[in-house]
One Martini backbone bead per residue (centre of mass of N, CA, C, O) as a GRO file, in nm:
protein
  358
    1UNK     BB    1  -2.955  -1.620  -4.338
    2UNK     BB    2  -2.850  -1.338  -4.202
    3UNK     BB    3  -2.649  -1.077  -4.317
    4UNK     BB    4  -2.371  -0.916  -4.183
    5UNK     BB    5  -2.208  -0.584  -4.264
    6UNK     BB    6  -2.237  -0.396  -4.006
    7UNK     BB    7  -2.006  -0.255  -3.780
    8UNK     BB    8  -1.952  -0.053  -3.516
    9UNK     BB    9  -1.637   0.023  -3.558
   10UNK     BB   10  -1.714   0.120  -3.875
   11UNK     BB   11  -1.861   0.363  -3.808
   12UNK     BB   12  -1.984   0.674  -3.949
   13UNK     BB   13  -2.054   0.979  -3.995
   14UNK     BB   14  -2.363   0.972  -4.176
   15UNK     BB   15  -2.438   0.681  -4.181
   16UNK     BB   16  -2.629   0.453  -4.337
   17UNK     BB   17  -2.845   0.204  -4.187
   18UNK     BB   18  -2.911  -0.169  -4.244
   19UNK     BB   19  -2.918  -0.376  -3.962
   20UNK     BB   20  -2.802  -0.603  -3.721
   21UNK     BB   21  -2.876  -0.611  -3.369
   22UNK     BB   22  -2.822  -0.602  -3.021
   23UNK     BB   23  -2.996  -0.581  -2.722
   24UNK     BB   24  -2.860  -0.464  -2.416
   25UNK     BB   25  -3.032  -0.197  -2.368
   26UNK     BB   26  -3.337  -0.039  -2.209
   27UNK     BB   27  -3.543   0.275  -2.237
   28UNK     BB   28  -3.852   0.407  -2.158
   29UNK     BB   29  -3.913   0.746  -2.214
   30UNK     BB   30  -3.922   1.109  -2.153
   31UNK     BB   31  -3.962   1.405  -2.236
   32UNK     BB   32  -4.024   1.722  -2.130
   33UNK     BB   33  -4.295   1.705  -2.320
   34UNK     BB   34  -4.396   1.384  -2.299
   35UNK     BB   35  -4.236   1.221  -2.508
   36UNK     BB   36  -4.166   0.924  -2.622
   37UNK     BB   37  -3.857   0.729  -2.583
   38UNK     BB   38  -3.570   0.543  -2.695
   39UNK     BB   39  -3.306   0.390  -2.501
   40UNK     BB   40  -3.022   0.239  -2.650
   41UNK     BB   41  -2.815  -0.062  -2.654
   42UNK     BB   42  -2.606  -0.167  -2.902
   43UNK     BB   43  -2.469  -0.484  -3.046
   44UNK     BB   44  -2.160  -0.653  -3.119
   45UNK     BB   45  -1.854  -0.800  -3.147
   46UNK     BB   46  -1.714  -0.493  -3.149
   47UNK     BB   47  -1.959  -0.358  -2.967
   48UNK     BB   48  -2.105  -0.041  -2.872
   49UNK     BB   49  -2.416   0.159  -2.899
   50UNK     BB   50  -2.598   0.432  -2.901
   51UNK     BB   51  -2.965   0.471  -2.912
   52UNK     BB   52  -3.245   0.652  -3.079
   53UNK     BB   53  -3.608   0.683  -3.042
   54UNK     BB   54  -3.841   0.944  -3.136
   55UNK     BB   55  -4.031   0.779  -3.323
   56UNK     BB   56  -4.257   0.549  -3.242
   57UNK     BB   57  -4.167   0.416  -2.966
   58UNK     BB   58  -4.402   0.258  -2.842
   59UNK     BB   59  -4.428   0.056  -3.093
   60UNK     BB   60  -4.114  -0.037  -3.093
   61UNK     BB   61  -4.066  -0.153  -2.804
   62UNK     BB   62  -4.150  -0.461  -2.852
   63UNK     BB   63  -3.869  -0.521  -3.022
   64UNK     BB   64  -3.663  -0.402  -2.766
   65UNK     BB   65  -3.568  -0.635  -2.615
   66UNK     BB   66  -3.356  -0.777  -2.416
   67UNK     BB   67  -3.184  -0.994  -2.651
   68UNK     BB   68  -3.266  -0.888  -2.910
   69UNK     BB   69  -3.290  -0.900  -3.254
   70UNK     BB   70  -3.241  -0.607  -3.475
   71UNK     BB   71  -3.363  -0.440  -3.731
   72UNK     BB   72  -3.183  -0.140  -3.834
   73UNK     BB   73  -3.279   0.196  -3.896
   74UNK     BB   74  -3.042   0.467  -3.983
   75UNK     BB   75  -2.814   0.709  -3.826
   76UNK     BB   76  -2.501   0.840  -3.781
   77UNK     BB   77  -2.421   1.040  -3.490
   78UNK     BB   78  -2.308   1.321  -3.324
   79UNK     BB   79  -2.279   1.311  -2.953
   80UNK     BB   80  -2.077   1.438  -2.748
   81UNK     BB   81  -1.830   1.292  -2.913
   82UNK     BB   82  -2.041   1.065  -2.992
   83UNK     BB   83  -2.156   0.790  -3.139
   84UNK     BB   84  -2.493   0.769  -3.277
   85UNK     BB   85  -2.817   0.633  -3.318
   86UNK     BB   86  -3.068   0.720  -3.543
   87UNK     BB   87  -3.386   0.573  -3.518
   88UNK     BB   88  -3.663   0.470  -3.747
   89UNK     BB   89  -3.632   0.140  -3.729
   90UNK     BB   90  -3.781  -0.170  -3.602
   91UNK     BB   91  -3.705  -0.538  -3.616
   92UNK     BB   92  -3.749  -0.846  -3.531
   93UNK     BB   93  -3.510  -1.119  -3.505
   94UNK     BB   94  -3.440  -1.426  -3.526
   95UNK     BB   95  -3.204  -1.630  -3.397
   96UNK     BB   96  -3.199  -1.833  -3.648
   97UNK     BB   97  -3.108  -1.587  -3.858
   98UNK     BB   98  -2.830  -1.574  -3.704
   99UNK     BB   99  -2.493  -1.514  -3.627
  100UNK     BB  100  -2.354  -1.534  -3.324
  101UNK     BB  101  -2.056  -1.448  -3.404
  102UNK     BB  102  -2.149  -1.144  -3.471
  103UNK     BB  103  -2.227  -1.096  -3.133
  104UNK     BB  104  -1.983  -1.269  -3.005
  105UNK     BB  105  -1.743  -1.203  -2.816
  106UNK     BB  106  -1.391  -1.308  -2.849
  107UNK     BB  107  -1.112  -1.454  -2.821
  108UNK     BB  108  -0.803  -1.441  -3.006
  109UNK     BB  109  -0.749  -1.699  -2.876
  110UNK     BB  110  -0.689  -2.028  -2.876
  111UNK     BB  111  -0.841  -2.253  -2.687
  112UNK     BB  112  -0.657  -2.503  -2.717
  113UNK     BB  113  -0.397  -2.358  -2.642
  114UNK     BB  114  -0.491  -2.266  -2.358
  115UNK     BB  115  -0.541  -2.554  -2.252
  116UNK     BB  116  -0.246  -2.644  -2.280
  117UNK     BB  117  -0.132  -2.434  -2.089
  118UNK     BB  118  -0.287  -2.519  -1.840
  119UNK     BB  119  -0.175  -2.810  -1.828
  120UNK     BB  120   0.124  -2.721  -1.796
  121UNK     BB  121   0.090  -2.577  -1.523
  122UNK     BB  122  -0.019  -2.815  -1.358
  123UNK     BB  123   0.222  -3.013  -1.416
  124UNK     BB  124   0.424  -2.806  -1.242
  125UNK     BB  125   0.305  -2.893  -0.991
  126UNK     BB  126   0.453  -3.028  -0.685
  127UNK     BB  127   0.207  -3.056  -0.513
  128UNK     BB  128   0.011  -3.322  -0.503
  129UNK     BB  129  -0.266  -3.223  -0.394
  130UNK     BB  130  -0.292  -2.976  -0.580
  131UNK     BB  131  -0.265  -3.113  -0.845
  132UNK     BB  132  -0.522  -3.290  -0.814
  133UNK     BB  133  -0.718  -3.063  -0.776
  134UNK     BB  134  -0.669  -2.917  -1.053
  135UNK     BB  135  -0.730  -3.165  -1.235
  136UNK     BB  136  -1.025  -3.192  -1.145
  137UNK     BB  137  -1.138  -2.909  -1.203
  138UNK     BB  138  -0.979  -2.909  -1.499
  139UNK     BB  139  -1.243  -3.078  -1.617
  140UNK     BB  140  -1.462  -3.130  -1.831
  141UNK     BB  141  -1.721  -2.927  -1.792
  142UNK     BB  142  -1.555  -2.713  -1.632
  143UNK     BB  143  -1.355  -2.658  -1.861
  144UNK     BB  144  -1.562  -2.567  -2.069
  145UNK     BB  145  -1.673  -2.331  -1.904
  146UNK     BB  146  -1.392  -2.187  -1.854
  147UNK     BB  147  -1.350  -2.153  -2.176
  148UNK     BB  148  -1.618  -1.963  -2.216
  149UNK     BB  149  -1.615  -1.760  -2.012
  150UNK     BB  150  -1.621  -1.461  -1.877
  151UNK     BB  151  -1.458  -1.219  -1.661
  152UNK     BB  152  -1.695  -1.020  -1.738
  153UNK     BB  153  -1.956  -0.817  -1.830
  154UNK     BB  154  -1.756  -0.541  -1.927
  155UNK     BB  155  -1.463  -0.438  -1.840
  156UNK     BB  156  -1.302  -0.729  -1.865
  157UNK     BB  157  -1.286  -0.992  -2.057
  158UNK     BB  158  -1.587  -0.954  -2.216
  159UNK     BB  159  -1.562  -1.268  -2.338
  160UNK     BB  160  -1.521  -1.538  -2.497
  161UNK     BB  161  -1.253  -1.675  -2.310
  162UNK     BB  162  -1.170  -1.456  -2.089
  163UNK     BB  163  -1.110  -1.623  -1.834
  164UNK     BB  164  -0.873  -1.789  -1.942
  165UNK     BB  165  -0.701  -1.556  -2.033
  166UNK     BB  166  -0.679  -1.412  -1.763
  167UNK     BB  167  -0.560  -1.646  -1.596
  168UNK     BB  168  -0.298  -1.687  -1.761
  169UNK     BB  169  -0.189  -1.402  -1.716
  170UNK     BB  170  -0.177  -1.411  -1.405
  171UNK     BB  171   0.015  -1.657  -1.393
  172UNK     BB  172   0.249  -1.533  -1.546
  173UNK     BB  173   0.298  -1.309  -1.338
  174UNK     BB  174   0.330  -1.492  -1.092
  175UNK     BB  175   0.580  -1.645  -1.191
  176UNK     BB  176   0.768  -1.399  -1.193
  177UNK     BB  177   0.738  -1.329  -0.892
  178UNK     BB  178   0.839  -1.603  -0.780
  179UNK     BB  179   1.125  -1.551  -0.887
  180UNK     BB  180   1.173  -1.271  -0.732
  181UNK     BB  181   1.027  -1.427  -0.471
  182UNK     BB  182   1.148  -1.710  -0.313
  183UNK     BB  183   0.964  -1.704  -0.034
  184UNK     BB  184   0.744  -1.818  -0.177
  185UNK     BB  185   0.458  -2.017  -0.232
  186UNK     BB  186   0.429  -2.119  -0.538
  187UNK     BB  187   0.191  -2.324  -0.549
  188UNK     BB  188  -0.015  -2.154  -0.398
  189UNK     BB  189  -0.001  -1.904  -0.581
  190UNK     BB  190  -0.079  -2.051  -0.850
  191UNK     BB  191  -0.341  -2.177  -0.755
  192UNK     BB  192  -0.479  -1.907  -0.686
  193UNK     BB  193  -0.461  -1.794  -0.976
  194UNK     BB  194  -0.634  -2.024  -1.108
  195UNK     BB  195  -0.896  -1.989  -0.884
  196UNK     BB  196  -0.999  -1.693  -0.828
  197UNK     BB  197  -1.237  -1.712  -1.088
  198UNK     BB  198  -1.396  -1.974  -1.112
  199UNK     BB  199  -1.707  -1.879  -1.035
  200UNK     BB  200  -1.779  -1.730  -1.305
  201UNK     BB  201  -1.936  -1.980  -1.421
  202UNK     BB  202  -2.183  -1.891  -1.204
  203UNK     BB  203  -2.212  -1.574  -1.207
  204UNK     BB  204  -2.261  -1.611  -1.510
  205UNK     BB  205  -2.444  -1.545  -1.809
  206UNK     BB  206  -2.333  -1.696  -2.146
  207UNK     BB  207  -2.527  -1.841  -2.363
  208UNK     BB  208  -2.611  -1.542  -2.401
  209UNK     BB  209  -2.716  -1.232  -2.504
  210UNK     BB  210  -2.630  -1.060  -2.271
  211UNK     BB  211  -2.439  -1.050  -2.023
  212UNK     BB  212  -2.505  -1.185  -1.690
  213UNK     BB  213  -2.634  -1.240  -1.385
  214UNK     BB  214  -2.690  -1.456  -1.162
  215UNK     BB  215  -2.852  -1.514  -0.880
  216UNK     BB  216  -2.608  -1.644  -0.736
  217UNK     BB  217  -2.407  -1.420  -0.813
  218UNK     BB  218  -2.549  -1.186  -0.663
  219UNK     BB  219  -2.581  -1.319  -0.373
  220UNK     BB  220  -2.255  -1.429  -0.352
  221UNK     BB  221  -2.037  -1.451  -0.546
  222UNK     BB  222  -1.717  -1.561  -0.660
  223UNK     BB  223  -1.572  -1.594  -0.388
  224UNK     BB  224  -1.763  -1.778  -0.232
  225UNK     BB  225  -1.813  -1.986  -0.454
  226UNK     BB  226  -1.514  -2.072  -0.492
  227UNK     BB  227  -1.474  -2.197  -0.216
  228UNK     BB  228  -1.692  -2.409  -0.243
  229UNK     BB  229  -1.579  -2.555  -0.491
  230UNK     BB  230  -1.299  -2.629  -0.375
  231UNK     BB  231  -1.397  -2.785  -0.124
  232UNK     BB  232  -1.561  -2.996  -0.276
  233UNK     BB  233  -1.314  -3.108  -0.431
  234UNK     BB  234  -1.122  -3.164  -0.181
  235UNK     BB  235  -1.293  -3.399  -0.049
  236UNK     BB  236  -1.167  -3.604  -0.293
  237UNK     BB  237  -0.874  -3.546  -0.174
  238UNK     BB  238  -0.575  -3.692  -0.113
  239UNK     BB  239  -0.318  -3.521   0.062
  240UNK     BB  240  -0.451  -3.243   0.148
  241UNK     BB  241  -0.363  -2.995   0.330
  242UNK     BB  242  -0.544  -2.780   0.525
  243UNK     BB  243  -0.352  -2.532   0.516
  244UNK     BB  244  -0.331  -2.511   0.209
  245UNK     BB  245  -0.636  -2.479   0.152
  246UNK     BB  246  -0.667  -2.219   0.321
  247UNK     BB  247  -0.470  -2.045   0.151
  248UNK     BB  248  -0.619  -2.068  -0.116
  249UNK     BB  249  -0.890  -1.953  -0.012
  250UNK     BB  250  -0.772  -1.681   0.072
  251UNK     BB  251  -0.706  -1.589  -0.213
  252UNK     BB  252  -0.993  -1.581  -0.313
  253UNK     BB  253  -1.127  -1.391  -0.087
  254UNK     BB  254  -0.876  -1.147  -0.117
  255UNK     BB  255  -0.831  -1.043  -0.429
  256UNK     BB  256  -0.979  -0.753  -0.404
  257UNK     BB  257  -0.832  -0.621  -0.121
  258UNK     BB  258  -1.122  -0.490  -0.034
  259UNK     BB  259  -1.413  -0.446   0.109
  260UNK     BB  260  -1.532  -0.228  -0.103
  261UNK     BB  261  -1.457  -0.470  -0.335
  262UNK     BB  262  -1.570  -0.758  -0.184
  263UNK     BB  263  -1.384  -0.853   0.046
  264UNK     BB  264  -1.413  -1.044   0.325
  265UNK     BB  265  -1.094  -1.040   0.320
  266UNK     BB  266  -0.783  -0.956   0.372
  267UNK     BB  267  -0.471  -0.964   0.285
  268UNK     BB  268  -0.230  -1.196   0.486
  269UNK     BB  269  -0.034  -1.265   0.253
  270UNK     BB  270   0.197  -1.247   0.018
  271UNK     BB  271   0.031  -1.390  -0.200
  272UNK     BB  272  -0.225  -1.215  -0.163
  273UNK     BB  273  -0.103  -0.938  -0.223
  274UNK     BB  274  -0.009  -1.010  -0.512
  275UNK     BB  275  -0.272  -1.110  -0.642
  276UNK     BB  276  -0.431  -0.854  -0.628
  277UNK     BB  277  -0.239  -0.687  -0.818
  278UNK     BB  278  -0.229  -0.875  -1.062
  279UNK     BB  279  -0.534  -0.871  -1.124
  280UNK     BB  280  -0.552  -0.562  -1.156
  281UNK     BB  281  -0.349  -0.528  -1.385
  282UNK     BB  282  -0.486  -0.709  -1.600
  283UNK     BB  283  -0.758  -0.566  -1.610
  284UNK     BB  284  -0.644  -0.283  -1.695
  285UNK     BB  285  -0.494  -0.365  -1.952
  286UNK     BB  286  -0.744  -0.467  -2.105
  287UNK     BB  287  -0.913  -0.213  -2.084
  288UNK     BB  288  -0.693  -0.026  -2.231
  289UNK     BB  289  -0.671  -0.188  -2.488
  290UNK     BB  290  -0.964  -0.139  -2.584
  291UNK     BB  291  -0.926   0.167  -2.606
  292UNK     BB  292  -0.686   0.163  -2.807
  293UNK     BB  293  -0.837   0.026  -3.049
  294UNK     BB  294  -1.018   0.300  -3.096
  295UNK     BB  295  -0.755   0.435  -3.192
  296UNK     BB  296  -0.711   0.573  -3.536
  297UNK     BB  297  -0.607   0.854  -3.523
  298UNK     BB  298  -0.371   1.049  -3.610
  299UNK     BB  299  -0.244   1.201  -3.316
  300UNK     BB  300  -0.433   1.036  -3.127
  301UNK     BB  301  -0.452   0.976  -2.747
  302UNK     BB  302  -0.726   1.037  -2.614
  303UNK     BB  303  -0.956   0.948  -2.413
  304UNK     BB  304  -1.221   0.921  -2.265
  305UNK     BB  305  -1.380   0.948  -1.986
  306UNK     BB  306  -1.307   0.726  -1.705
  307UNK     BB  307  -1.495   0.635  -1.449
  308UNK     BB  308  -1.352   0.384  -1.316
  309UNK     BB  309  -1.068   0.575  -1.310
  310UNK     BB  310  -1.094   0.889  -1.302
  311UNK     BB  311  -0.990   0.941  -1.615
  312UNK     BB  312  -0.782   1.011  -1.850
  313UNK     BB  313  -0.611   0.863  -2.142
  314UNK     BB  314  -0.286   0.797  -2.272
  315UNK     BB  315  -0.306   0.661  -2.609
  316UNK     BB  316  -0.159   0.477  -2.839
  317UNK     BB  317  -0.190   0.360  -3.131
  318UNK     BB  318  -0.185   0.087  -3.306
  319UNK     BB  319   0.025  -0.068  -3.496
  320UNK     BB  320   0.000  -0.228  -3.805
  321UNK     BB  321   0.287  -0.385  -3.763
  322UNK     BB  322   0.194  -0.538  -3.531
  323UNK     BB  323   0.225  -0.829  -3.394
  324UNK     BB  324   0.098  -1.097  -3.302
  325UNK     BB  325   0.037  -1.302  -3.062
  326UNK     BB  326   0.192  -1.571  -2.977
  327UNK     BB  327   0.118  -1.934  -2.969
  328UNK     BB  328   0.355  -2.013  -2.708
  329UNK     BB  329   0.265  -2.039  -2.401
  330UNK     BB  330   0.281  -2.329  -2.301
  331UNK     BB  331   0.592  -2.352  -2.294
  332UNK     BB  332   0.681  -2.093  -2.147
  333UNK     BB  333   0.516  -2.122  -1.891
  334UNK     BB  334   0.599  -2.404  -1.806
  335UNK     BB  335   0.897  -2.337  -1.776
  336UNK     BB  336   0.861  -2.116  -1.559
  337UNK     BB  337   0.727  -2.333  -1.349
  338UNK     BB  338   1.003  -2.485  -1.320
  339UNK     BB  339   1.013  -2.501  -0.975
  340UNK     BB  340   1.089  -2.512  -0.665
  341UNK     BB  341   0.944  -2.572  -0.392
  342UNK     BB  342   0.953  -2.522  -0.063
  343UNK     BB  343   0.951  -2.823   0.009
  344UNK     BB  344   1.177  -2.910  -0.179
  345UNK     BB  345   1.394  -2.741  -0.047
  346UNK     BB  346   1.381  -2.878   0.226
  347UNK     BB  347   1.435  -3.175   0.117
  348UNK     BB  348   1.706  -3.107  -0.075
  349UNK     BB  349   1.913  -2.945   0.069
  350UNK     BB  350   2.071  -3.054   0.321
  351UNK     BB  351   2.318  -2.823   0.305
  352UNK     BB  352   2.265  -2.769   0.003
  353UNK     BB  353   2.268  -2.611  -0.285
  354UNK     BB  354   2.032  -2.523  -0.493
  355UNK     BB  355   1.939  -2.610  -0.807
  356UNK     BB  356   1.849  -2.503  -1.100
  357UNK     BB  357   1.569  -2.587  -1.328
  358UNK     BB  358   1.625  -2.344  -1.566
   0.00000   0.00000   0.00000
């Protein structure tokens, strides 16, 4: 088993390296003088780095297929204020010789704790049909897949367990908004938050690196696939009202918020309007958190220009004294979810003021 010692985030300018990386992207191109060179993106569990092979590129190209592990010799250089590897040698390394954990980015949260939190959220859903639907979907192999998949290929929560982490964060925000806006259908809102990205388990290929889209994912996308998966599961559930199912499916189809962002329909309910913004907020916060983690120099605050956001970002580096996020989410989120649903309020009010359950 080959031991990996050098990780991308620890590289410094001028450092000589001889270590294993994963080829995430590759392009065999030519200079203006017609000389071939290799433009590579190499990665490990800590991130990605651009790399260039200027000499003997055509011969080394055979080792640098996307998805290959390569023993890489070279030096870290600064190019346009970005660290880049100047590579002098590449050699393919067998997958069996490496520890995948060195190359597979994963959530810092414990998967078992997140699954317990998910179960607590579902247990607090008061609408019987919705609760049974969620229990059926988030079980067995589908739960395993949901706990493994990334939430995106690259932009946010793009790591093993990222989909579950992102979903729980979205539900946590949704629960707070449901408290703030009591006119919402809480159960529909939270069910939509749980299911909005469900089909990313089919949209992405994540059994090996780098993450990529499946054929089905590219052709249909996770919004359409998600509605198919939910309706298939709902066909086996008794007592799930068709109008409630339609509202949940609307949340899935509309959560991108705009047609040019891939939404087949625009948000047309209060719950759908809020879910779009909550999803967007959590994605952007994770994206900027990852940028923030890269800022290590004292007094340095500005990120590189971020094309997805079309701006620079002013970000303070994380304090070394900052405590890790406590793994107590299952109890706190579940407690926040213990609220009467709209139907409960109708049934229990009968002229009397509803008592808070929290």
